[in-house]
N, C-alpha and C positions, 0 to 999 in steps of 0.2 A: 704214584697216588691215585687209589681206587674210582669207582665209582662213585662212591657218598663224596668222597676228596672234593672230587669234582661238581659235583652237584652241592656242596656246600659253599663253593666258591662260585659258583654263579651263584646261589642265591645273595651271597655275599654282597657281590660285583652291580646285581641290580637291584637290590637294597640300597645303595647306595647313591646308584644313579637317579634311582626315586628322589631322594634325599635329595639327590644334589637339585634334580631337575625339579623341586617343590620349593627350594629357598631359594632358586633364581626368579620362581615364579611370586613369590610373592613381594622380593624384592623390587623387583620390575614394578608391578602392581602397585605398591607403596608410591617407586616413583613418581608414577604415572598421578596417583591421587595426588603428590604432592604440590606435580606443576600444573594437574589441572584446580588447583585451588589456589594455586599463587594465577594463571591465568586468570579466576572469579574475581581476585581482587586487583590485581592489572584491571581487567573492565569494569570494575568498579569504579577504582579509584580516575578512571579514564570520562567516565559519566561527571563524575560529581565533578570535574574540573573543568568540564566546557560547561560552557555559560548558555542560560536559560531562557527563551523569549518567549515572551509574552501574545498567545494566541492572535491572530488578528482578528479582529471582527470585522463583521461585514452589515451594513445599513439593510432590511429585506425588501425582494423585491415589489416594484410598485405594484398596485393593484392593478389586477387586467380592466380595462376599458370596461365600461357598461356595451351592451349591446343594443345594438339601435334595432328597430323594429324594423317592417321590411318598406310600411310603409313614411316612417322618417327616412329613411334608405333614400327612397324613392322619392321624396322631398327636398333631399340636400343632393343629389343629382343632378335633382333640375334645377336647382340656381343657380350651382353650376353651370350646366349646358346653360343655361339663362345670361350669366355674365361672359360664357364665354362669347355667344352671340351678339351681346350688345359690345365688345371687344373689350373691355374690365378684363378680363382673363386671356392671358395667348394659351395657342395651346399643348402646350407644354404644363402651364402651370394647371392647365385642367387635367389633362392625363394624371399630376403628382397627383392632386387632389383628388381623382375622382380613384384611386389605386387606395390610396389611406382611409377613403369611405369604405374602399372594399375587403381592404385585408383588416381594419376593425372592425 
């Protein structure tokens, strides 16, 4: 076999290898596409089988208390102090009410 025969054989082997490789690639791509489609269908089926629940509704938060003017705040603190001094409120009750007024 001469040089041309060797080149021809190499060309035939290379062409055959390319054709086989392309066919394997196409077949594998087809399998992946089919598996992907089956997975999509499976996921869709699973989603359809799951029960749907209504979204919970929540009441809106209560409105913020109206801001107390500084004069009214001082007046209320003085009233609380008077009630404490008269013995109507204990020191703990006074402190709790004072904290509410100052926080609000």
